[in-house]
KEMARMI-631072 format. One record per residue (C-alpha): residue number from 1; residue in three letters; x, y, z. Coordinates in steps of 0.02 Angstrom, whole numbers, plus 50000, padded with zeros to 5 digits. Each point is the difference from the previous one (the first is absolute). Example, Ala and Ser with C-alpha at 12.3 -4.5 7.8 and 13.67 -1.06 7.14 Angstrom:
BEGIN
(site 1,'ALA',(50615,49775,50390))
(site 2,'SER',(50069,50172,49967))
END
This chain:
BEGIN
(site 1,'UNK',(52581,49435,49397))
(site 2,'UNK',(50144,50053,49887))
(site 3,'UNK',(49886,50110,49891))
(site 4,'UNK',(49921,50083,50151))
(site 5,'UNK',(50173,50032,50072))
(site 6,'UNK',(50057,50082,49839))
(site 7,'UNK',(49848,50116,50000))
(site 8,'UNK',(50033,50044,50182))
(site 9,'UNK',(50181,50045,49963))
(site 10,'UNK',(49947,50109,49852))
(site 11,'UNK',(49877,50098,50108))
(site 12,'UNK',(50133,50029,50133))
(site 13,'UNK',(50132,50056,49875))
(site 14,'UNK',(50113,49851,50031))
(site 15,'UNK',(50094,49895,49874))
(site 16,'UNK',(50074,49832,50039))
(site 17,'UNK',(50054,49851,49897))
(site 18,'UNK',(50101,49930,50143))
(site 19,'UNK',(50181,50036,50045))
(site 20,'UNK',(50097,50095,49866))
(site 21,'UNK',(50158,49933,49921))
(site 22,'UNK',(50114,49871,50079))
(site 23,'UNK',(50055,49981,50179))
(site 24,'UNK',(50177,49938,49967))
(site 25,'UNK',(50039,49850,50107))
(site 26,'UNK',(50188,49995,49969))
(site 27,'UNK',(50115,50115,50096))
(site 28,'UNK',(50106,50104,49878))
(site 29,'UNK',(50175,49931,49983))
(site 30,'UNK',(50135,50134,50024))
(site 31,'UNK',(50123,49912,49885))
(site 32,'UNK',(49870,49980,49864))
(site 33,'UNK',(49957,50185,50009))
(site 34,'UNK',(50183,50050,49996))
(site 35,'UNK',(50030,49891,49847))
(site 36,'UNK',(49846,50072,49912))
(site 37,'UNK',(50062,50175,50042))
(site 38,'UNK',(50169,49964,49920))
(site 39,'UNK',(49919,49926,49845))
(site 40,'UNK',(49878,50142,49973))
(site 41,'UNK',(50108,50148,50044))
(site 42,'UNK',(50171,49938,49946))
(site 43,'UNK',(50086,50011,50168))
(site 44,'UNK',(49991,49935,50178))
(site 45,'UNK',(49881,50067,50133))
(site 46,'UNK',(50079,50088,50149))
(site 47,'UNK',(49897,49891,50117))
(site 48,'UNK',(49831,49924,50039))
(site 49,'UNK',(49877,50065,50130))
(site 50,'UNK',(49832,49941,50069))
(site 51,'UNK',(49856,50099,50074))
(site 52,'UNK',(49839,49925,50071))
(site 53,'UNK',(49820,50040,49965))
(site 54,'UNK',(49897,50064,50144))
(site 55,'UNK',(49835,49956,50081))
(site 56,'UNK',(49893,50142,50069))
(site 57,'UNK',(49935,49939,50168))
(site 58,'UNK',(49900,50156,50047))
(site 59,'UNK',(49984,50186,49973))
(site 60,'UNK',(50055,50015,49818))
(site 61,'UNK',(49838,50091,49952))
(site 62,'UNK',(50033,50145,50119))
(site 63,'UNK',(50143,50083,49905))
(site 64,'UNK',(49892,50149,49947))
(site 65,'UNK',(49962,50039,50182))
(site 66,'UNK',(50179,49982,50060))
(site 67,'UNK',(49968,49834,50085))
(site 68,'UNK',(50114,49854,50036))
(site 69,'UNK',(50022,49837,49905))
(site 70,'UNK',(50063,49832,50063))
(site 71,'UNK',(50087,49885,49878))
(site 72,'UNK',(50112,49848,49991))
(site 73,'UNK',(50127,49943,49871))
(site 74,'UNK',(49953,49844,49902))
(site 75,'UNK',(50107,49849,49958))
(site 76,'UNK',(49975,50037,49814))
(site 77,'UNK',(50066,50148,49905))
(site 78,'UNK',(50108,50066,49859))
(site 79,'UNK',(50181,49957,49960))
(site 80,'UNK',(50102,50120,49895))
(site 81,'UNK',(50168,49983,49913))
(site 82,'UNK',(50062,50179,49985))
(site 83,'UNK',(50143,50086,49912))
(site 84,'UNK',(50042,50185,49971))
(site 85,'UNK',(50062,50052,49827))
(site 86,'UNK',(50116,50153,50001))
(site 87,'UNK',(49986,50111,49847))
(site 88,'UNK',(49827,49939,49950))
(site 89,'UNK',(49860,50081,50103))
(site 90,'UNK',(49863,49884,49935))
(site 91,'UNK',(49901,49895,50123))
(site 92,'UNK',(49950,49828,49939))
(site 93,'UNK',(49909,49859,50089))
(site 94,'UNK',(49952,49825,49950))
(site 95,'UNK',(49940,49833,50066))
(site 96,'UNK',(50048,49828,49939))
(site 97,'UNK',(49853,50018,49879))
(site 98,'UNK',(50070,50156,49917))
(site 99,'UNK',(50020,50189,50015))
(site 100,'UNK',(49877,50106,50099))
(site 101,'UNK',(49925,50168,49952))
(site 102,'UNK',(50047,50136,50124))
(site 103,'UNK',(49823,50065,49984))
(site 104,'UNK',(49930,49845,50083))
(site 105,'UNK',(49982,49980,50188))
(site 106,'UNK',(50160,49900,50020))
(site 107,'UNK',(50100,50111,49884))
(site 108,'UNK',(49941,50156,50091))
(site 109,'UNK',(50058,49924,50165))
(site 110,'UNK',(50175,49972,49927))
(site 111,'UNK',(50004,50174,49924))
(site 112,'UNK',(49939,50079,50163))
(site 113,'UNK',(50135,49915,50103))
(site 114,'UNK',(50131,50054,49874))
(site 115,'UNK',(49939,50181,50002))
(site 116,'UNK',(50003,50001,50191))
(site 117,'UNK',(50180,49937,49999))
(site 118,'UNK',(50049,50138,49881))
(site 119,'UNK',(49917,50132,50109))
(site 120,'UNK',(50097,49941,50152))
(site 121,'UNK',(50166,49984,49910))
(site 122,'UNK',(50009,49810,50004))
(site 123,'UNK',(49997,49989,49811))
(site 124,'UNK',(50082,50127,49885))
(site 125,'UNK',(49892,50084,49868))
(site 126,'UNK',(50101,49924,49857))
(site 127,'UNK',(49991,49823,50069))
(site 128,'UNK',(49858,49888,49947))
(site 129,'UNK',(49932,49840,50073))
(site 130,'UNK',(49961,49825,49941))
(site 131,'UNK',(49885,49886,50100))
(site 132,'UNK',(49946,49818,49980))
(site 133,'UNK',(49851,49953,50109))
(site 134,'UNK',(49926,49838,50064))
(site 135,'UNK',(49857,49977,50124))
(site 136,'UNK',(49901,49874,50099))
(site 137,'UNK',(49869,50132,50043))
(site 138,'UNK',(49846,50034,49892))
(site 139,'UNK',(49989,50174,49927))
(site 140,'UNK',(49812,50028,50022))
(site 141,'UNK',(49955,49945,50176))
(site 142,'UNK',(50025,50154,50111))
(site 143,'UNK',(50161,49926,50068))
(site 144,'UNK',(50123,50140,49961))
(site 145,'UNK',(50079,49936,49839))
(site 146,'UNK',(50053,50172,49936))
(site 147,'UNK',(50064,50047,50172))
(site 148,'UNK',(50109,49844,50003))
(site 149,'UNK',(50072,50045,49830))
(site 150,'UNK',(50039,50177,50059))
(site 151,'UNK',(50075,49939,50164))
(site 152,'UNK',(50114,49872,49915))
(site 153,'UNK',(50067,50128,49876))
(site 154,'UNK',(50017,50136,50132))
(site 155,'UNK',(50098,49886,50115))
(site 156,'UNK',(50110,49944,49855))
(site 157,'UNK',(50044,50179,49955))
(site 158,'UNK',(50035,50046,50181))
(site 159,'UNK',(50112,49848,50024))
(site 160,'UNK',(50096,50031,49838))
(site 161,'UNK',(50029,50183,50046))
(site 162,'UNK',(50053,49957,50178))
(site 163,'UNK',(49857,50103,50069))
(site 164,'UNK',(49890,49968,50151))
(site 165,'UNK',(49852,49881,49982))
(site 166,'UNK',(49854,50090,49917))
(site 167,'UNK',(49840,50033,50095))
(site 168,'UNK',(49887,49987,49847))
(site 169,'UNK',(49895,50129,49909))
(site 170,'UNK',(49833,49911,50025))
(site 171,'UNK',(49916,49908,50142))
(site 172,'UNK',(50021,49834,49909))
(site 173,'UNK',(50185,50032,49974))
(site 174,'UNK',(50023,50046,50183))
(site 175,'UNK',(49919,49839,50056))
(site 176,'UNK',(50104,49898,49877))
(site 177,'UNK',(50159,50081,50065))
(site 178,'UNK',(49956,49997,50186))
(site 179,'UNK',(49921,49827,50010))
(site 180,'UNK',(50071,49868,50117))
(site 181,'UNK',(49955,49817,50031))
(site 182,'UNK',(49875,49987,50142))
(site 183,'UNK',(49960,50186,49991))
(site 184,'UNK',(49871,50125,49939))
(site 185,'UNK',(50037,50176,49940))
(site 186,'UNK',(49894,50146,50063))
(site 187,'UNK',(50002,50146,49878))
(site 188,'UNK',(49939,50175,50038))
(site 189,'UNK',(49910,50038,49837))
(site 190,'UNK',(50021,50188,50025))
(site 191,'UNK',(50187,50006,50038))
(site 192,'UNK',(50053,49829,49931))
(site 193,'UNK',(50090,49963,50164))
(site 194,'UNK',(50016,49814,50035))
(site 195,'UNK',(50007,49893,50157))
(site 196,'UNK',(50042,49815,50000))
(site 197,'UNK',(49893,49897,50121))
(site 198,'UNK',(50001,49816,50049))
(site 199,'UNK',(49873,49895,49904))
(site 200,'UNK',(50039,49815,50001))
(site 201,'UNK',(49844,49897,49964))
(site 202,'UNK',(50103,49840,49994))
(site 203,'UNK',(50037,50021,50186))
(site 204,'UNK',(49817,49960,50030))
(site 205,'UNK',(49985,49870,49860))
(site 206,'UNK',(49914,50126,49886))
(site 207,'UNK',(50031,50060,49824))
(site 208,'UNK',(49932,50128,49879))
(site 209,'UNK',(49899,49943,49850))
(site 210,'UNK',(50003,50116,49850))
(site 211,'UNK',(49841,49978,49897))
(site 212,'UNK',(50002,50073,49824))
(site 213,'UNK',(49826,49998,49924))
(site 214,'UNK',(50049,50106,49849))
(site 215,'UNK',(49850,50116,50021))
(site 216,'UNK',(50024,50182,49948))
(site 217,'UNK',(49893,50156,50005))
(site 218,'UNK',(49958,50059,49826))
(site 219,'UNK',(50072,50167,50053))
(site 220,'UNK',(50142,50016,50123))
(site 221,'UNK',(49915,50063,50159))
(site 222,'UNK',(50154,50084,50074))
(site 223,'UNK',(49979,50173,49923))
(site 224,'UNK',(49816,50016,50050))
(site 225,'UNK',(50031,49929,50173))
(site 226,'UNK',(50146,50119,50029))
(site 227,'UNK',(49902,50150,49938))
(site 228,'UNK',(49857,49956,50118))
(site 229,'UNK',(50115,49998,50151))
(site 230,'UNK',(50085,50161,49947))
(site 231,'UNK',(49831,50087,49985))
(site 232,'UNK',(49955,49936,50173))
(site 233,'UNK',(50161,50070,50072))
(site 234,'UNK',(49958,50172,49930))
(site 235,'UNK',(49839,49991,50101))
(site 236,'UNK',(50061,49912,50157))
(site 237,'UNK',(50185,50036,50008))
(site 238,'UNK',(50128,49858,50011))
(site 239,'UNK',(49906,49836,50016))
(site 240,'UNK',(50137,49929,50111))
(site 241,'UNK',(49953,50134,50128))
(site 242,'UNK',(49812,49964,50002))
(site 243,'UNK',(49941,49965,50178))
(site 244,'UNK',(49810,50008,49987))
(site 245,'UNK',(49966,49886,49853))
(site 246,'UNK',(49808,50002,50005))
(site 247,'UNK',(49999,50190,49997))
(site 248,'UNK',(50127,50004,49860))
(site 249,'UNK',(49899,49881,49893))
(site 250,'UNK',(49844,50107,50012))
(site 251,'UNK',(50096,50142,49918))
(site 252,'UNK',(50030,49899,49841))
(site 253,'UNK',(49881,50009,49853))
(site 254,'UNK',(49981,49820,49942))
(site 255,'UNK',(49992,49824,50072))
(site 256,'UNK',(50149,49938,49896))
(site 257,'UNK',(50108,50142,50066))
(site 258,'UNK',(49946,49964,50178))
(site 259,'UNK',(50041,49815,49983))
(site 260,'UNK',(50173,50035,49927))
(site 261,'UNK',(50041,50126,50135))
(site 262,'UNK',(49938,49880,50132))
(site 263,'UNK',(50119,49868,49934))
(site 264,'UNK',(50148,50119,49992))
(site 265,'UNK',(49974,50060,50179))
(site 266,'UNK',(49962,49832,50080))
(site 267,'UNK',(50138,49909,49905))
(site 268,'UNK',(50128,50104,50095))
(site 269,'UNK',(49934,49930,50165))
(site 270,'UNK',(49996,49822,49934))
(site 271,'UNK',(50177,50015,49937))
(site 272,'UNK',(50061,50070,50166))
(site 273,'UNK',(49920,49850,50086))
(site 274,'UNK',(50092,49881,49883))
(site 275,'UNK',(50165,50090,50030))
(site 276,'UNK',(49974,49974,50186))
(site 277,'UNK',(49967,49815,49974))
(site 278,'UNK',(50155,49983,49892))
(site 279,'UNK',(50110,50087,50127))
(site 280,'UNK',(49933,49877,50131))
(site 281,'UNK',(50033,49856,49877))
(site 282,'UNK',(49817,49946,50008))
(site 283,'UNK',(49996,49962,49815))
(site 284,'UNK',(49850,49884,50001))
(site 285,'UNK',(49888,50136,50069))
(site 286,'UNK',(50026,50111,49848))
(site 287,'UNK',(49874,49900,49897))
(site 288,'UNK',(49842,50071,50077))
(site 289,'UNK',(50060,50177,49964))
(site 290,'UNK',(50037,49954,49819))
(site 291,'UNK',(49821,49940,49981))
(site 292,'UNK',(49934,50159,50080))
(site 293,'UNK',(50102,50101,49876))
(site 294,'UNK',(49922,49903,49856))
(site 295,'UNK',(49824,50030,50065))
(site 296,'UNK',(50039,50186,50001))
(site 297,'UNK',(50068,49990,49822))
(site 298,'UNK',(49841,49912,49948))
(site 299,'UNK',(49899,50148,50064))
(site 300,'UNK',(50113,50121,49907))
(site 301,'UNK',(49958,49916,49834))
(site 302,'UNK',(50174,49938,49953))
(site 303,'UNK',(49982,49812,50022))
(site 304,'UNK',(49959,49909,49838))
(site 305,'UNK',(49871,49858,49992))
(site 306,'UNK',(50133,49868,49962))
(site 307,'UNK',(50102,50058,50149))
(site 308,'UNK',(49846,50002,50111))
(site 309,'UNK',(49962,49821,49952))
(site 310,'UNK',(50180,49948,50037))
(site 311,'UNK',(49999,50089,50167))
(site 312,'UNK',(49838,49915,50052))
(site 313,'UNK',(50061,49828,49945))
(site 314,'UNK',(50167,50016,50090))
(site 315,'UNK',(49916,50062,50159))
(site 316,'UNK',(49876,49856,50001))
(site 317,'UNK',(50143,49876,49974))
(site 318,'UNK',(50090,50058,50156))
(site 319,'UNK',(50116,50144,49953))
(site 320,'UNK',(50048,50106,50151))
(site 321,'UNK',(49976,50159,49900))
(site 322,'UNK',(49965,50048,49820))
(site 323,'UNK',(50012,50164,49907))
(site 324,'UNK',(50007,50076,49827))
(site 325,'UNK',(50176,50062,49964))
(site 326,'UNK',(50045,50137,49878))
(site 327,'UNK',(49879,50076,49875))
(site 328,'UNK',(49948,49853,49892))
(site 329,'UNK',(49952,49819,50016))
(site 330,'UNK',(50120,49930,50129))
(site 331,'UNK',(49964,49948,50179))
(site 332,'UNK',(50110,49941,50142))
(site 333,'UNK',(49958,49875,50136))
(site 334,'UNK',(50088,49961,50163))
(site 335,'UNK',(49982,49812,50016))
(site 336,'UNK',(50061,49863,50117))
(site 337,'UNK',(50114,49882,49907))
(site 338,'UNK',(49886,49851,50033))
(site 339,'UNK',(49853,50093,49920))
(site 340,'UNK',(50087,50055,49840))
(site 341,'UNK',(49933,49853,49897))
(site 342,'UNK',(49823,50030,50064))
(site 343,'UNK',(50007,50184,49954))
(site 344,'UNK',(50072,49964,49828))
(site 345,'UNK',(49863,49872,49966))
(site 346,'UNK',(49867,50124,50057))
(site 347,'UNK',(50069,50136,49885))
(site 348,'UNK',(49999,49884,49850))
(site 349,'UNK',(49825,49937,50045))
(site 350,'UNK',(49920,50172,50014))
(site 351,'UNK',(50071,50050,49830))
(site 352,'UNK',(49934,49842,49919))
(site 353,'UNK',(49828,50025,50079))
(site 354,'UNK',(49991,50173,49921))
(site 355,'UNK',(50067,49949,49831))
(site 356,'UNK',(50159,50100,50024))
(site 357,'UNK',(50182,49952,49970))
(site 358,'UNK',(50085,49939,50157))
(site 359,'UNK',(50112,50129,50085))
(site 360,'UNK',(50186,49973,50010))
(site 361,'UNK',(50053,49967,50179))
(site 362,'UNK',(50176,50005,50070))
(site 363,'UNK',(50060,49981,50180))
(site 364,'UNK',(50128,50125,50062))
(site 365,'UNK',(50098,50057,50150))
(site 366,'UNK',(50082,50173,50022))
(site 367,'UNK',(50160,49997,49899))
(site 368,'UNK',(50166,50091,49978))
(site 369,'UNK',(50015,50169,49919))
(site 370,'UNK',(50100,50047,49846))
(site 371,'UNK',(50178,49934,49993))
(site 372,'UNK',(50143,49960,49882))
(site 373,'UNK',(50012,49822,49938))
(site 374,'UNK',(50167,50008,49906))
END
C-alpha cells in the first residue's frame, strides 16, 4: 500500500513525508524571550507582543477574482520581544535557537513590517530594530505564520510610536490584528476591508480541529491558479459580477479553467450563506457549507490526496463539516466535543491504512487578536 501511494503521489505532482518541522507544544514565555533579547543584543527589549496565527474557513482561493475570505484567529501564534535601536538602521531578528536570515520567510516578515513603519513615520530612517521571536505555531501548515510575525512587529512599532493600531499589510496580518475570541473575520480580498462576526463554536459544544497532513504540491499552485482566474476575467469581466454561470463557463477554453471559475463564483454565495448563519448565531449549521466548499475545491483541482483522505475520514467519523484550508496539506473540521476522540482516531487510522505518517491534529476555538504582553 505504501509503495502504491508513493507512486500515486509522484504522478499527481505531490510530495509528502508527513508534517514538516515541529509543532511547538510550549507557549513562548515573555520573560524568557526578553532575557534572550537582552543577552543577544546587549540591552533590554522595549516590550513583548503576541499575534495569533489564522485559520482560513472559506473563500481564501478567490483573491484573484476579488472575492471574500472568512477567517478566525487561532490560539497559537508568534511572540516577539522588540526594541528599536536609534543610530543603527540595521534590522536583526532571532529565535532562541539563533539569528535568522532576513532573506527567509520569517526575516522578510520582520523586514516588511519595519519598512512599513518607516513609510508611515512610525520608525525613523536612522533607527534600526532588534527582534527575538518565539512561537507555538508551525511554520509550514498554511496557518499564517509569517502574517503573525508581521502583525506582532507592526503592533509593537505602532505602540512604541504612540500611533493608532495598524490594520496590517496582508490578509493574514489583518486577521491577526482584528481577531477576537468567539469571532470570525470577514475580509474583502479586493479592498482588504474587514468585518468582525460572531463565531462561537463552544456555545454549541463544538470545536475546530486543525489537521496538518504535511502534504505539499511540488510546485506552488497559487501563481497558475491566479493567472487562470485573471484570464477568465479578461473574457467574462469581474467574476464577482457573474450572474449566468452556465453561460459564462461555456465561454472558457478548458475544463480546468471552467472548474476554477465555477469555484470562485459559487464560493461567494456559500460564504454569504455562512455569514448569514453567523449573524444569526447558528454556528452548528456552518458545517454543511464548509463541506460543500471542499467539494467545490476538489473539482477545481486544489485538494491534495492526503487532504482528501483526511476529509473523508473525518466526515465518516462524525464531523459536522470538513474542508481543505489554505494552499497546502491542511484541513479543518467542525466537530462536536464528544466526537473529537473518534475523529482523531479515524484520522490516524486512515493514514496508517495508506502507509502514510499520521497527521498532526489540534483542537482550537477562535482566539484573541494581536496584543501587548508586557
